[in-house]
PAZAPA-4460 file (N, C-alpha, C; in steps of 0.05 Angstrom, whole numbers, plus 32768, in hexadecimal, padded with zeros to 4 digits):
% residues 224
    n_x    n_y    n_z   ca_x   ca_y   ca_z    c_x    c_y    c_z   seq   type   mol
   7F46   7DAF   80C3   7F41   7DC8   80B4   7F4A   7DE0   80C5     1      M     A
   7F5A   7DF1   80BA   7F64   7E08   80CA   7F4F   7E1C   80CF     2      S     A
   7F52   7E2B   80E5   7F3F   7E40   80EC   7F41   7E57   80D9     3      A     A
   7F2B   7E66   80D4   7F2D   7E7D   80C2   7F3E   7E93   80CE     4      P     A
   7F4C   7EA1   80BD   7F5D   7EB7   80C6   7F4D   7ECF   80CE     5      L     A
   7F56   7EDF   80E1   7F48   7EF8   80E8   7F46   7F0A   80CF     6      P     A
   7F2D   7F11   80C7   7F2A   7F22   80AF   7F36   7F3D   80B3     7      A     A
   7F38   7F46   80CC   7F43   7F61   80D1   7F61   7F61   80D2     8      G     A
   7F6E   7F4A   80CD   7F8B   7F49   80CD   7F98   7F48   80E9     9      G     A
   7FB0   7F51   80EB   7FC0   7F4F   8103   7FB3   7F5D   811B    10      L     A
   7FA4   7F73   8116   7F98   7F82   812C   7F82   7F72   8139    11      S     A
   7F78   7F5D   812D   7F63   7F4C   8138   7F6D   7F31   8141    12      E     A
   7F86   7F2C   813E   7F92   7F12   8147   7F8F   7F10   8166    13      A     A
   7F83   7EFB   816F   7F7E   7EF8   818C   7F95   7EEC   819C    14      R     A
   7FA8   7EDF   818E   7FBE   7ED3   819C   7FD5   7ED0   8188    15      D     A
   7FEC   7EC6   8193   8003   7EC1   8182   7FFE   7EAD   816C    16      D     A
   7FEC   7E9A   8171   7FE6   7E86   815D   7FD8   7E92   8145    17      G     A
   7FC5   7EA3   8149   7FB8   7EB0   8133   7FCA   7EC3   8124    18      E     A
   7FDC   7ED1   8133   7FEF   7EE2   8126   8002   7ED2   8115    19      R     A
   800C   7EBC   811F   801E   7EAB   8110   8010   7EA0   80F7    20      A     A
   7FF6   7E99   80F9   7FE7   7E8F   80E2   7FE4   7EA4   80CD    21      A     A
   7FE0   7EBD   80D5   7FDE   7ED3   80C2   7FF9   7ED8   80B4    22      L     A
   800E   7ED7   80C3   8029   7EDB   80B7   802F   7EC5   80A3    23      I     A
   8027   7EAC   80AA   802C   7E96   8098   801B   7E98   807F    24      E     A
   8002   7EA1   8082   7FF1   7EA4   806B   7FFC   7EBA   8058    25      A     A
   8007   7ECF   8064   8014   7EE3   8053   802C   7ED8   8045    26      G     A
   803C   7EC8   8052   8054   7EBD   8045   804C   7EAB   802E    27      R     A
   8038   7E9A   8032   802F   7E88   801C   8024   7E98   8005    28      L     A
   8014   7EAD   800B   8009   7EBD   7FF5   801E   7EC9   7FE4    29      L     A
   8033   7ED5   7FF1   8047   7EE2   7FE1   805E   7ED0   7FD8    30      F     A
   805B   7EB6   7FDE   806D   7EA2   7FD1   8063   7E9C   7FB5    31      A     A
   804B   7EA4   7FAF   8040   7EA1   7F94   804E   7EB5   7F81    32      R     A
   804E   7EAE   7F67   805A   7EC1   7F53   804A   7EDB   7F51    33      P     A
   8058   7EF0   7F4E   804A   7F0A   7F4A   8055   7F16   7F30    34      C     A
   8043   7F1D   7F1E   804B   7F27   7F03   803B   7F40   7EFB    35      T     A
   8049   7F52   7EEE   803D   7F69   7EE3   802B   7F61   7ECB    36      F     A
   8013   7F6C   7EC9   8002   7F65   7EB2   7FF4   7F7C   7EA5    37      F     A
   7FF4   7F94   7EB1   7FE5   7FAA   7EA5   7FEE   7FC5   7EAF    38      Y     A
   7FEB   7FD9   7E9F   7FF1   7FF5   7EA7   7FDB   8007   7E9B    39      A     A
   7FD2   801A   7EAA   7FBD   802C   7EA1   7FC4   8049   7EA9    40      A     A
   7FC1   805B   7E96   7FC5   8078   7E9B   7FAB   8087   7E9C    41      Q     A
   7F95   807A   7E94   7F7B   8086   7E94   7F66   8073   7EA0    42      K     A
   7F50   807D   7EAA   7F3C   806C   7EB6   7F2F   8059   7EA2    43      L     A
   7F2D   8062   7E89   7F20   8050   7E75   7F33   803A   7E6C    44      D     A
   7F4B   803A   7E76   7F5E   8025   7E6F   7F61   800F   7E85    45      Q     A
   7F51   8011   7E9A   7F54   7FFF   7EB0   7F4C   7FE2   7EA8    46      L     A
   7F5A   7FCE   7EB3   7F53   7FB2   7EAD   7F39   7FAA   7EBC    47      P     A
   7F2D   7F94   7EB5   7F15   7F8A   7EC2   7F1A   7F85   7EE0    48      P     A
   7F05   7F88   7EF0   7F07   7F82   7F0D   7EFF   7F65   7F12    49      T     A
   7F12   7F53   7F0F   7F0B   7F37   7F12   7F18   7F2A   7F2B    50      D     A
   7F28   7F39   7F3A   7F34   7F2F   7F52   7F34   7F45   7F68    51      K     A
   7F37   7F3C   7F80   7F3B   7F4F   7F96   7F55   7F5F   7F90    52      L     A
   7F53   7F79   7F95   7F6A   7F8B   7F90   7F73   7F99   7FAA    53      E     A
   7F8D   7F9D   7FAC   7F97   7FB0   7FC0   7FA9   7FC3   7FB1    54      I     A
   7FAD   7FDB   7FBC   7FBD   7FEF   7FAE   7FD1   7FFC   7FC2    55      A     A
   7FE7   8006   7FB6   7FFB   8014   7FC5   7FFE   8030   7FBB    56      F     A
   7FFC   8043   7FCD   7FFF   805F   7FC4   8011   806E   7FD8    57      C     A
   801C   8084   7FCF   802E   8094   7FE0   803B   80AA   7FD0    58      G     A
   8048   80BC   7FDE   8057   80D1   7FD1   806D   80C6   7FC0    59      R     A
   8074   80D5   7FAB   808B   80CE   7F9B   80A4   80CB   7FAD    60      S     A
   80B3   80B7   7FA8   80CC   80B2   7FB7   80C7   80A7   7FD4    61      N     A
   80AF   809D   7FD9   80AA   8092   7FF4   80B4   8075   7FF6    62      V     A
   80BB   8069   7FDF   80C5   804E   7FDF   80B0   8039   7FD8    63      G     A
   809D   8042   7FC8   8086   8030   7FC1   808F   8019   7FB0    64      K     A
   809E   801E   7F9B   80A7   8008   7F8A   80B9   7FF5   7F98    65      S     A
   80CB   8000   7FA9   80DD   7FEF   7FB9   80CD   7FDD   7FCC    66      S     A
   80B8   7FE8   7FD7   80A7   7FD8   7FEA   8099   7FC2   7FDB    67      L     A
   808E   7FC8   7FC3   8081   7FB3   7FB4   8095   7F9D   7FAC    68      V     A
   80AD   7FA5   7FA5   80C1   7F91   7F9E   80C9   7F80   7FB6    69      N     A
   80CC   7F8C   7FCD   80D3   7F7D   7FE6   80BD   7F6B   7FEE    70      A     A
   80A4   7F75   7FEC   808D   7F66   7FF4   808A   7F4C   7FE4    71      L     A
   8090   7F4E   7FCA   808C   7F37   7FB8   80A6   7F27   7FB5    72      T     A
   80BC   7F31   7FC0   80D6   7F23   7FBE   80E1   7F24   7FA2    73      G     A
   80DA   7F38   7F92   80E4   7F3B   7F77   80F1   7F56   7F74    74      Q     A
   810A   7F56   7F6E   8119   7F6F   7F6E   8111   7F83   7F59    75      N     A
   8106   7F7A   7F43   8100   7F8C   7F2C   80E3   7F8B   7F24    76      A     A
   80D1   7F82   7F35   80B5   7F80   7F2D   80A9   7F9C   7F28    77      L     A
   80AC   7FAE   7F3C   80A3   7FC9   7F38   80BC   7FDA   7F32    78      A     A
   80BA   7FEC   7F1F   80D1   7FFC   7F17   80D7   8011   7F2C    79      R     A
   80F0   8013   7F34   80F8   8028   7F47   8105   803F   7F36    80      V     A
   80F7   8055   7F35   8100   806B   7F24   8113   807D   7F33    81      S     A
   8128   8087   7F26   8139   809B   7F32   812E   80B7   7F30    82      N     A
   8118   80B9   7F22   810B   80D4   7F1F   80F0   80D3   7F2C    83      T     A
   80ED   80DE   7F45   80D3   80DD   7F52   80BE   80EA   7F41    84      P     A
   80A6   80DE   7F42   8090   80E9   7F33   808E   80E0   7F16    85      G     A
   80A0   80CE   7F0E   809F   80C5   7EF2   8088   80B2   7EED    86      R     A
   8082   80A1   7F00   806C   808D   7EFB   8051   809B   7EFC    87      T     A
   8043   809A   7EE5   8029   80A8   7EE3   8013   8095   7EDB    88      R     A
   8016   807C   7EE3   8002   8068   7EDB   7FFD   8055   7EF1    89      Q     A
   7FE7   8047   7EF0   7FE0   8032   7F02   7FEB   8018   7EF7    90      L     A
   7FFC   800B   7F06   8009   7FF2   7EFE   7FFC   7FDB   7F0D    91      N     A
   7FF4   7FC6   7EFE   7FE5   7FB0   7F0A   7FF7   7F96   7F0A    92      F     A
   7FF6   7F88   7F20   8006   7F70   7F23   7FF4   7F59   7F2D    93      F     A
   7FF7   7F42   7F20   7FE8   7F2A   7F29   7FF8   7F1A   7F3D    94      D     A
   7FEC   7F16   7F54   7FF9   7F07   7F69   7FED   7EEB   7F6A    95      L     A
   7FFA   7ED8   7F5C   7FF3   7EBC   7F5D   7FD6   7EB7   7F57    96      G     A
   7FCA   7EC7   7F47   7FAE   7EC4   7F3F   7F9B   7EC5   7F57    97      E     A
   7FA4   7ED1   7F6D   7F94   7ED4   7F85   7F8A   7EF1   7F88    98      R     A
   7F9B   7F04   7F81   7F93   7F20   7F84   7FA4   7F31   7F72    99      M     A
   7F9C   7F4A   7F6F   7FAB   7F5D   7F5F   7FB7   7F73   7F70   100      T     A
   7FD1   7F78   7F6C   7FDE   7F8F   7F79   7FDF   7FA6   7F66   101      L     A
   7FD9   7FBE   7F70   7FD9   7FD6   7F5F   7FEC   7FEA   7F6A   102      V     A
   7FFF   7FF1   7F59   8013   8006   7F60   8009   8021   7F55   103      D     A
   8000   8032   7F66   7FF4   804C   7F5E   8009   8061   7F58   104      M     A
   8003   8075   7F48   8017   808A   7F43   801F   8099   7F5C   105      P     A
   8038   809F   7F5E   8041   80AF   7F75   8035   80CB   7F73   106      G     A
   8031   80D7   7F8A   8025   80F2   7F8B   8037   8105   7F9A   107      Y     A
   8032   811F   7F97   803F   8133   7FA7   805B   813B   7F9F   108      G     A
   8063   8134   7F86   807D   813B   7F7D   807E   8159   7F77   109      Y     A
   808F   8168   7F85   808E   8185   7F85   8092   8191   7F6A   110      A     A
   80A2   8184   7F59   80A9   8190   7F3F   8095   8189   7F29   111      Q     A
   8081   8179   7F30   806D   8171   7F1B   805B   8189   7F16   112      A     A
   8053   818C   7EFD   8042   81A2   7EF5   8026   819F   7F02   113      A     A
   8018   81B5   7F06   7FFE   81B4   7F13   7FEB   81A3   7F03   114      K     A
   7FEC   81A4   7EE9   7FDA   8194   7ED8   7FDF   8176   7EDC   115      S     A
   7FF9   816F   7EDF   8000   8153   7EE3   7FF6   814A   7EFF   116      V     A
   7FF9   815B   7F13   7FEF   8154   7F2E   7FD1   8150   7F2E   117      K     A
   7FC3   8161   7F1F   7FA6   815F   7F1D   7F9E   8145   7F0F   118      A     A
   7FAD   813E   7EFA   7FA7   8125   7EEC   7FAB   810D   7EFF   119      D     A
   7FC0   810D   7F0F   7FC6   80F7   7F22   7FAF   80F5   7F36   120      W     A
   7FA7   810C   7F41   7F92   810B   7F55   7F78   8101   7F49   121      Q     A
   7F72   8109   7F31   7F5A   8100   7F24   7F5B   80E2   7F1E   122      G     A
   7F71   80D8   7F16   7F75   80BB   7F11   7F72   80AC   7F2B   123      L     A
   7F7F   80B5   7F40   7F7D   80A8   7F59   7F61   80A6   7F63   124      M     A
   7F52   80BD   7F63   7F37   80BD   7F6E   7F25   80AC   7F5D   125      F     A
   7F28   80AE   7F43   7F17   809F   7F31   7F1B   8081   7F35   126      G     A
   7F34   8079   7F39   7F3A   805D   7F3D   7F2E   8054   7F58   127      F     A
   7F33   8063   7F6D   7F2A   805C   7F88   7F0C   8059   7F89   128      L     A
   7EFE   806C   7F7C   7EE1   806C   7F7E   7ED4   8057   7F6D   129      R     A
   7EE2   804E   7F58   7ED4   803D   7F44   7EDD   8020   7F44   130      G     A
   7EEC   8017   7F58   7EF5   7FFB   7F57   7EE8   7FEB   7F6E   131      R     A
   7ED2   7FDD   7F68   7EC4   7FCE   7F7D   7ED5   7FB8   7F8A   132      P     A
   7EE9   7FAE   7F7C   7EFA   7F99   7F87   7F12   7FA3   7F97   133      T     A
   7F15   7FBD   7F99   7F2B   7FC9   7FA8   7F25   7FC7   7FC6   134      L     A
   7F34   7FB6   7FD4   7F2F   7FB1   7FF0   7F3E   7FC4   8003   135      R     A
   7F56   7FCB   7FFC   7F66   7FDC   800E   7F7C   7FEA   7FFE   136      R     A
   7F81   8002   8007   7F98   8011   7FFD   7FAD   8014   8013   137      V     A
   7FC5   800D   800D   7FDB   8011   8020   7FE9   802B   801A   138      F     A
   7FE6   803E   802C   7FF1   8059   8028   800C   805B   8036   139      L     A
   8020   8061   8027   803C   8061   8031   8045   807C   803A   140      L     A
   8051   807D   8052   805D   8095   805D   807A   8090   8064   141      L     A
   808B   80A2   805C   80A8   809F   8061   80AE   80A4   807E   142      D     A
   80BD   8092   808B   80C3   8094   80A7   80D4   80AD   80AD   143      A     A
   80E2   80B7   8099   80F6   80CD   809D   80EA   80E9   8098   144      R     A
   80D1   80E9   808D   80C6   8102   8083   80AB   8107   8090   145      V     A
   80A6   8120   8098   808C   8126   80A4   8075   8123   8090   146      E     A
   805E   811E   809A   8046   811C   8088   8042   8136   8079   147      T     A
   803F   8133   805F   803C   814A   804D   801F   8150   8047   148      K     A
   801A   8168   803C   7FFF   8170   8034   7FF4   815C   801F   149      A     A
   8006   8152   800D   7FFD   813F   7FF9   7FF4   8125   8006   150      A     A
   8001   811C   801B   7FF8   8104   802A   7FDC   8108   8035   151      D     A
   7FD8   811F   8042   7FBE   8125   804E   7FA8   8127   8038   152      N     A
   7FAF   8132   8021   7F9C   8133   800B   7F95   8117   8001   153      A     A
   7FA9   8106   8000   7FA4   80EA   7FF7   7F91   80DC   800B   154      A     A
   7F96   80E0   8024   7F85   80D3   8039   7F68   80DE   8037   155      M     A
   7F66   80F8   8031   7F4B   8103   802E   7F3D   80F7   8016   156      K     A
   7F4B   80F3   8000   7F40   80E5   7FE9   7F36   80C9   7FF0   157      L     A
   7F46   80BB   8000   7F3E   80A0   8008   7F25   80A0   8019   158      L     A
   7F24   80B3   802C   7F0C   80B6   803C   7EF3   80BB   802A   159      D     A
   7EF6   80CE   8017   7EE0   80D5   8006   7ED8   80BE   7FF3   160      E     A
   7EEB   80AE   7FEB   7EE5   8097   7FDA   7EDB   807F   7FEA   161      A     A
   7EDD   8081   8005   7ED4   806C   8017   7EE3   8052   8011   162      A     A
   7EFD   8054   800E   7F0F   803D   800A   7F21   803B   8023   163      V     A
   7F21   8024   802F   7F31   801F   8047   7F4F   8022   803F   164      T     A
   7F5E   8031   8050   7F7A   8032   804B   7F89   802C   8065   165      F     A
   7FA2   8023   8062   7FB3   801C   8078   7FCE   8029   8075   166      Q     A
   7FD7   8037   8089   7FF0   8045   8087   8007   8032   808B   167      I     A
   801B   8034   8079   8033   8024   807B   804B   8037   807B   168      V     A
   805A   8037   8090   8073   8047   8092   8089   8039   8084   169      I     A
   8097   8047   8073   80AD   803C   8063   80C8   8047   806D   170      T     A
   80DE   8039   8064   80F9   8042   8069   8100   8044   8087   171      K     A
   80F5   8031   8096   80FA   8031   80B3   8118   802D   80BA   172      A     A
   8127   8020   80A8   8143   801A   80AD   8154   8034   80AC   173      D     A
   8149   8049   80A0   8158   8062   809C   814F   8077   80B0   174      D     A
   8145   806F   80C7   8139   8081   80DA   8142   8079   80F6   175      C     A
   814B   808C   8106   8153   8086   8122   813B   807E   8132   176      K     A
   813F   806D   8146   8129   8061   8156   8116   8076   8161   177      P     A
   8120   808B   816C   810E   80A0   8178   80FD   80AD   8163   178      A     A
   8109   80B3   814D   80FA   80BF   8137   80E5   80AC   812B   179      R     A
   80ED   8092   8129   80DA   807F   811F   80C2   807C   8132   180      L     A
   80C8   807B   814C   80B2   8078   815F   809F   8090   815D   181      A     A
   80AA   80A8   815A   8099   80C0   8157   8088   80BF   813E   182      A     A
   8095   80B5   8129   8087   80B2   810F   8070   809E   8111   183      R     A
   8075   8088   811F   8060   8074   8123   8048   807F   8133   184      Q     A
   804E   808E   8147   8039   809B   8157   8029   80AF   8147   185      E     A
   8038   80BE   8137   802B   80D2   8126   8018   80C4   8112   186      E     A
   8022   80AF   8105   8012   80A0   80F2   7FF9   8094   80FE   187      A     A
   7FFC   8089   8116   7FE5   807D   8124   7FD0   8093   812A   188      A     A
   7FD9   80AB   8132   7FC7   80C1   8138   7FB9   80CA   811F   189      A     A
   7FC7   80CA   8108   7FBB   80D1   80EE   7FA5   80BD   80E7   190      I     A
   7FAB   80A3   80EB   7F98   808E   80E4   7F7E   8092   80F4   191      A     A
   7F80   809A   810D   7F68   809D   811E   7F56   80B3   8114   192      R     A
   7F61   80C5   8105   7F51   80DD   80FB   7F42   80D8   80E2   193      K     A
   7F47   80C1   80D5   7F3B   80BC   80BA   7F28   80A4   80BB   194      H     A
   7F10   80A9   80B1   7EFB   8094   80B3   7F02   807C   80A2   195      I     A
   7F12   807F   808E   7F19   8068   807C   7F32   805A   8084   196      A     A
   7F40   8064   8099   7F5A   8059   80A0   7F58   8040   80B2   197      A     A
   7F68   802C   80AB   7F6B   8014   80BC   7F7C   801C   80D5   198      H     A
   7F75   8013   80ED   7F84   801C   8104   7FA0   8013   8107   199      P     A
   7FA7   7FFD   80FB   7FC2   7FF2   80FE   7FD6   7FFE   80EA   200      L     A
   7FEA   800C   80F5   7FFF   8017   80E4   8017   8004   80E3   201      V     A
   8020   7FFE   80CB   8036   7FEB   80C7   8050   7FFB   80C1   202      L     A
   8066   7FF0   80CB   8081   7FFC   80C7   8092   7FE9   80B7   203      T     A
   809E   7FF3   80A1   80AD   7FE1   808F   80C8   7FED   8087   204      T     A
   80D8   7FDB   807D   80F1   7FE2   806F   80F5   7FCF   8058   205      S     A
   80F7   7FDA   8040   80FC   7FCA   8029   8119   7FC0   8028   206      S     A
   812A   7FCE   8036   8146   7FC6   8037   814B   7FAE   804A   207      E     A
   813F   7FAE   8062   8144   7F99   8075   812E   7F84   8076   208      T     A
   8117   7F8A   806B   8101   7F77   806C   80EF   7F7A   8084   209      G     A
   80F5   7F8D   8096   80E5   7F92   80AD   80C8   7F99   80A5   210      V     A
   80B5   7F8C   80B2   8099   7F92   80AD   808D   7F84   8095   211      G     A
   809D   7F77   8084   8092   7F6A   806C   8080   7F52   8074   212      M     A
   8087   7F41   8087   8075   7F2C   808E   805A   7F36   8098   213      P     A
   805A   7F4C   80A7   8041   7F57   80B2   8030   7F63   809B   214      E     A
   803D   7F70   8088   802F   7F7B   8072   8023   7F65   8061   215      L     A
   8032   7F50   805C   8027   7F3A   804D   800F   7F2D   805C   216      R     A
   8011   7F2C   8076   7FFB   7F20   8086   7FE2   7F31   8084   217      A     A
   7FE5   7F4B   8085   7FCD   7F5D   8082   7FC0   7F59   8067   218      E     A
   7FD0   7F56   8053   7FC5   7F52   8038   7FB8   7F37   8035   219      I     A
   7FC4   7F22   8040   7FB8   7F07   803F   7F9E   7F06   804D   220      A     A
   7F9B   7F15   8063   7F82   7F15   8073   7F6A   7F1F   8062   221      A     A
   7F70   7F30   804E   7F5B   7F3B   803E   7F4D   7F26   802C   222      L     A
   7F5B   7F10   8028   7F50   7EFA   8018   7F3C   7EEA   8027   223      L     A
   7F3B   7EEF   8042   7F28   7EE0   8052   7F32   7EC3   8058   224      G     A
***
C-alpha cells in the first residue's frame, strides 16, 4: 500500500520520492477526461455542491482559459476569447468524476462598465463565501505585468471570504529571466501578506508546459 501524499502539496514534500509521488498523482488525475457541464451567471443558478471544487481566477487576458486547456491537455475545453472581459459567468468542468474545476469570470478589464465590474465582484464574493466544497482558488498573475489594483482587490476578497488561494504566475515563456525572477519574488512577498494565501507560488507557461506538472500535483494533493 502506498504512503499517503502530503496534504500540503509540494511545499510539504520531505524528499524527492514524495515530490515524485505528487507529480505522478497529478499526472494520473489529469489523465482522466475533463468535460464542461454547467455555466452560471447568477448565484441562484449554481449547481449542487457534490464534489470537491477548485477555481481559477485572474484579470482579463491573464491567460486563464489557456492555462485550463494546457492543464487538462485539451486545446478547446475552455474558450479563449479575443475580447478580454467577455466571459461573465462561472464555468464548471467535471474532472473524471473526482473533482470540479471552476473557471471564474475575468476581472479588472479597464473598458468594462462600472455596473458590470460591480456585478462581477458580487458574483465572485458570493460564490467564494457560499461554496463549502471549494478547497482552493488559484489566482493567476501575468509574469510580464505588475500586480494591479484589481489583483489586490481580488486577494482582499479571498481573505475576507476565508478561502485559501495560491498564486500562479502565467506566461513565463514570454518574460526575460531577470524579470521573471523579480516577478516571482514579488509574488512570494505578496503571498506572505495575505492570511488566506498558500506560501508556494507556482510559475507556468501554457505554451511550453512549464509548471503544469507541479500545478497538477498541487491539485491532486487536495484530494488527500
